[in-house]
C-alpha positions, 0 to 999 in steps of 0.5 A, a space after each residue: 195461858 188460855 185461862 188468862 183470856 179476858 172476856 168483858 162487857 155484854 155478850 149476846 146469848 143468840 137465839 136460833 131463828 127458824 122458818 118452816 121448821 128449818 134453820 133460817 140462815 139468812 135471819 141468823 146471819 143478819 142478826 149477827 151483823 146487826 148485833 155487831 153494828 149495834 156494839 155488842 161485845 161478843 156473841 154466844 150461839 147455841 146455848 139455852 137461848 139458842 134452843 140447843 136442846 132441839 137442834 140436831 148435832 149437824 144443825 148445832 155445828 152449822 149455827 156455830 160455823 155461821 156465827 164465826 164466819 159472819 162475825 169475821 173476827 170483829 167480836 169474840 164468839 163463845 160457842 155453846 158446847 154443852 151436853 150431859 154426855 161428856 163424849 158429846 160435849 168433847 165432840 162439840 167443843 172440838 168442832 167449835 175450836 176447829 171452826 175458829 171459836 174464841 172459847 166454848 161455853 159448857 153447861 153443867 151436865 143436866 138430868 143425870 145429876 153428877 157429884 162434884 167429882 163427876 163435874 170435875 172429871 167432866 170438865 177436865 176431860 173437855 179441858 184435856 181435849 181442846 186448846 181454847 178457853 172454857 167458860 163453865 155454865 153454872 145454871 142450877 135452875 135448869 141443870 138441877 146441880 150446882 157447881 161448888 166454889 171449891 170444885 170451880 177452884 180445882 178446875 181453875 187450876 187447869 190450863 183452859 178453864 177461863 171463868 164462869 157464866 153464873 146463872 145462880 142469881 146469887 150475889 154472894 157467889 160472885 164475891 166468893 168466886 172472886 176470893 177463891 179464883 182471883 180477878 183473872 177468873 172471868 165472871 159473866 152473869 147469866 141473869 140480866 135482872 141482877 147484873 147491876 149487883 153482879 158487877 158491884 160484886 166484881 163481875 166482868 160482864 153478862 151473857 145476856 138474853 135482853 141484848 138480843 133486842 137491845 144490844 146497844 143499850 146493854 153494851 152502853 151499860 157495861 161501858 158506863 160501869 167499866 168507866 166508873 160512871 155508875 149514875 149512867 149505868 143505873 139509868 140504863 139499868 132502869 131503862 132495861 129492867 122491864 125487859 129483864 123481867 118481862 122476857 122471863 115471864 114465860 120460859 126463855 127463849 119464847 118471849 125474846 123471839 116475840 120481841 125480835 119479831 116486833 123489830 122485824 128481825 125474824 119469825 117468832 117460830 120455836 121448836 116443840 116443846 117450846 111454844 109461842 107466848 100467850 097474849 098477856 105476855 105479848 102485852 108485857 113484852 111490848 110494854 117493856 120494849 116501849 119503855 126501853 125506846 125500842 118500839 113506839 
């Protein structure tokens, strides 16, 4: 059953590089290879961090295809396939499956504020249209609505629902979801700063913004935790904590793109309405990069 697929460790919520207003394919492919060489456990293109709201559908599909072709099966690819239109979400999910994605990440519909029954029907329709695992992306701060544990439990009974990217920042929710769905329900944090507590409550990993610039450190954190070496995990968490905080001083992905530019990985170009970070944020992000040992 697809829903038994296990996703564990650090998954990078990849940024989408731009150059002169267009997709920067070379920078994106280079980022994918660097991520894998640094030990990331998986890749998640075209989510929030990938600026999916400002990508055309053709661009969205290209980025998914580039990620899968460059990863070459070395790590799982969970492709973003969310939309507040069920029809569009199905189209993106079917494309991801055809392109070879290991799973899709589907955000709770934003702006139109569906009821819990509407959420259920949205995800059921996508479930019925594809044959690969679906990770529910529950992010109330951006989508306004919050999927209840009861709705998630109903969805878990469907063949392709495999787990959740939980960006509620609620530690209680992790335990509630584990009690309702069991250990096979993949629980991946969508909040870097709370990952230590998330894992302690029974989480399985993180779809991380920070791992764009610190893939090795993030992967080492999860390896240590999974081995039961909580002392090492705590030290790594402390090393990463300024990044976890400072990368969200301004709206994601502006700070992480600036951080990647410090590593020479890409331009910090964003698409409107996103704009480059302010000078105080640059100082804070650079300081966090120094603290993590990523720049001098």
